[in-house]
Backbone as CSV, one residue per row, in Angstrom:
resi,resn,N_x,N_y,N_z,CA_x,CA_y,CA_z,C_x,C_y,C_z
1,MET,0.561,-1.020,0.399,0.091,0.052,0.306,0.682,1.131,-0.015
2,THR,0.587,2.210,-1.048,1.663,3.223,-1.161,0.603,4.608,-0.061
3,ARG,1.119,5.006,0.649,1.063,6.416,0.863,1.499,7.842,0.517
4,ASN,2.064,7.938,0.164,1.720,9.340,-0.747,2.589,10.116,0.372
5,LEU,3.048,9.948,0.605,4.035,10.839,1.569,5.314,10.985,0.481
6,TYR,5.850,11.283,-0.054,6.623,10.947,-1.116,6.510,11.425,-3.001
7,LYS,6.975,12.356,-3.602,7.825,12.557,-4.858,8.747,11.979,-4.943
8,CYS,8.702,11.695,-6.573,10.460,11.360,-7.331,10.335,12.149,-8.087
9,TYR,11.526,13.136,-8.397,11.671,13.726,-9.784,12.766,13.930,-10.146
10,PRO,12.911,14.042,-11.434,13.906,14.947,-12.119,14.219,16.479,-12.275
11,GLU,15.316,16.738,-12.275,15.451,18.517,-12.090,17.522,17.783,-12.232
12,PHE,17.562,19.191,-13.126,19.245,18.966,-14.256,19.774,20.143,-12.060
13,ASP,20.937,19.147,-11.790,21.599,20.372,-11.013,22.274,21.629,-12.000
14,LYS,23.331,22.376,-10.836,23.934,23.538,-11.359,24.725,23.108,-12.584
15,ASP,25.657,22.478,-12.361,26.354,21.625,-13.712,25.632,20.700,-14.400
16,ASP,24.437,21.826,-14.498,23.150,20.843,-15.379,23.299,18.832,-15.972
17,TYR,23.565,17.917,-15.039,23.380,16.797,-14.328,22.530,16.602,-13.842
18,LEU,21.149,15.320,-14.202,20.582,15.037,-14.647,20.292,15.065,-12.648
19,GLU,19.723,15.202,-11.757,19.759,14.148,-10.717,17.839,14.116,-10.262
20,TRP,18.112,13.021,-9.636,16.549,12.926,-9.241,16.322,13.148,-7.710
21,HIS,15.217,13.933,-7.878,15.248,14.181,-6.195,13.806,13.556,-4.932
22,ILE,14.015,13.527,-3.963,13.236,12.605,-3.465,12.049,13.684,-2.185
23,TYR,11.163,14.403,-3.113,10.402,15.427,-2.296,9.132,14.439,-1.123
24,GLU,9.074,15.550,0.502,8.528,15.061,1.267,8.028,15.981,1.344
25,THR,5.984,15.467,0.823,4.889,15.934,0.932,4.743,17.463,2.154
26,ALA,5.246,16.827,3.174,4.300,17.405,3.860,4.947,18.003,4.825
27,THR,6.358,18.009,4.706,7.342,18.854,4.696,7.972,19.826,3.037
28,ASP,7.347,19.723,3.030,7.469,20.923,1.863,9.118,21.107,1.699
29,GLN,10.113,19.884,1.373,11.386,19.771,0.656,11.997,18.576,0.166
30,VAL,13.287,18.498,-0.102,13.789,17.594,-0.975,15.219,17.233,0.208
31,ILE,14.589,15.601,0.737,15.704,15.254,1.273,15.965,13.660,1.142
32,ALA,16.574,13.470,0.357,17.364,13.064,-1.186,17.352,13.998,-2.424
33,LYS,18.920,12.919,-2.452,19.033,13.627,-4.838,19.809,12.029,-4.611
34,PHE,19.619,11.446,-6.448,20.078,10.136,-6.671,20.076,10.961,-8.100
35,ILE,21.540,10.293,-8.356,22.141,9.635,-9.755,21.329,9.024,-10.536
36,PHE,21.157,8.072,-10.186,19.789,7.270,-10.303,18.756,7.192,-10.762
37,GLU,17.562,6.402,-11.180,16.640,6.991,-11.344,16.011,5.806,-10.153
38,ASP,16.795,4.293,-10.616,16.883,2.905,-9.942,16.518,2.971,-8.334
39,ASP,18.514,4.071,-8.629,17.527,3.768,-6.695,16.947,4.923,-5.858
40,ALA,16.490,6.106,-7.116,15.584,7.024,-5.978,13.740,6.377,-5.922
41,LEU,13.939,5.711,-6.602,11.819,4.942,-6.893,12.753,3.318,-5.385
42,GLU,13.343,3.016,-5.473,13.576,1.607,-4.126,14.030,2.861,-2.598
43,TYR,14.968,3.821,-2.308,14.484,4.867,-1.718,13.578,5.027,-1.525
44,MET,12.933,6.035,-2.167,10.958,6.027,-1.903,10.426,5.260,-1.359
45,GLY,10.818,4.033,-2.447,9.452,2.310,-1.458,10.004,2.288,-0.380
46,ASN,10.880,2.595,-0.006,11.886,2.407,1.398,10.609,3.681,2.176
47,LEU,10.685,4.486,2.453,10.336,5.567,2.979,8.612,5.305,2.585
48,GLU,7.849,5.237,1.928,6.839,4.888,2.170,6.063,3.508,3.184
49,LYS,7.317,3.162,2.833,6.515,1.514,3.936,7.313,2.236,5.637
50,GLY,7.524,2.826,6.348,7.941,3.389,7.157,9.190,4.204,6.984
51,MET,9.823,3.921,6.587,11.497,3.741,7.047,11.777,5.496,7.351
52,GLY,12.346,6.164,7.926,12.697,7.543,7.971,12.014,8.240,9.185
53,PHE,10.867,9.097,8.481,11.015,9.850,9.769,8.674,10.108,9.354
54,ASN,8.699,8.806,9.047,7.069,8.654,7.914,6.501,10.336,7.661
55,GLY,7.527,11.020,7.289,6.757,12.119,6.320,6.290,13.197,7.434
56,PHE,7.808,13.089,7.956,7.817,14.197,9.048,9.364,14.133,8.950
57,THR,10.748,14.606,7.823,11.769,14.713,8.429,11.862,16.032,9.184
58,PRO,13.136,15.887,10.002,12.664,17.677,10.604,13.786,18.799,10.147
59,SER,13.693,19.505,9.804,14.232,20.323,9.050,15.156,20.425,9.757
60,PHE,15.920,20.380,10.327,17.200,20.987,10.992,18.799,19.356,10.602
61,MET,17.336,18.255,10.369,18.075,16.524,9.306,18.851,17.073,8.321
62,MET,18.433,17.948,7.609,18.500,18.618,6.381,20.054,19.006,5.611
63,THR,20.631,19.654,7.276,21.745,21.400,7.390,22.358,20.439,6.972
64,LYS,23.242,21.325,5.833,24.510,20.375,5.104,25.637,20.592,6.003
65,ILE,26.578,20.240,6.396,27.998,20.348,7.215,28.896,20.871,6.519
66,PRO,30.230,21.391,6.835,30.895,22.062,5.927,32.147,20.533,5.982
67,MET,32.606,20.715,4.949,33.404,19.216,5.260,34.319,19.289,6.484
68,ASP,35.388,20.558,6.533,35.771,20.625,7.423,35.506,21.077,8.181
69,ILE,34.605,20.150,9.339,33.711,20.621,10.783,35.275,21.546,11.077
70,ASN,35.985,21.222,11.589,37.061,22.122,12.439,37.620,23.807,12.825
71,SER,38.054,24.491,10.633,37.628,25.185,10.432,36.833,25.898,10.562
72,ALA,35.710,25.316,10.959,34.388,25.905,11.103,34.076,26.994,12.029
73,PHE,34.640,25.194,12.562,34.405,25.224,14.738,35.532,27.063,15.309
74,THR,36.289,25.883,14.400,37.636,27.664,14.298,37.441,29.315,14.714
75,ALA,36.871,28.814,13.425,36.149,31.058,12.891,35.374,31.255,13.423
76,GLU,34.086,30.416,13.750,33.188,30.878,14.425,33.185,31.389,16.501
77,PHE,34.207,30.915,16.555,34.502,30.805,18.087,36.130,30.747,18.555
78,SER,36.386,32.001,17.080,37.811,32.315,17.612,37.828,33.626,18.165
């Protein structure tokens, strides 16, 4: 049974590469991106079955962490 909490759609990134986005309808946010459609659909299927946050992923979980967290920490607190 599909609950339709998520949608999968293609979109081009800033470098014109095709990505498959998993969009969470209740929170109005993209929660994952994939290069291959099959991977995106498999992930979305698992989400629909209850994996993750059941359609309500907190926005702070989607915040990108700087690659060099030590430099970011030092810059923030020095």
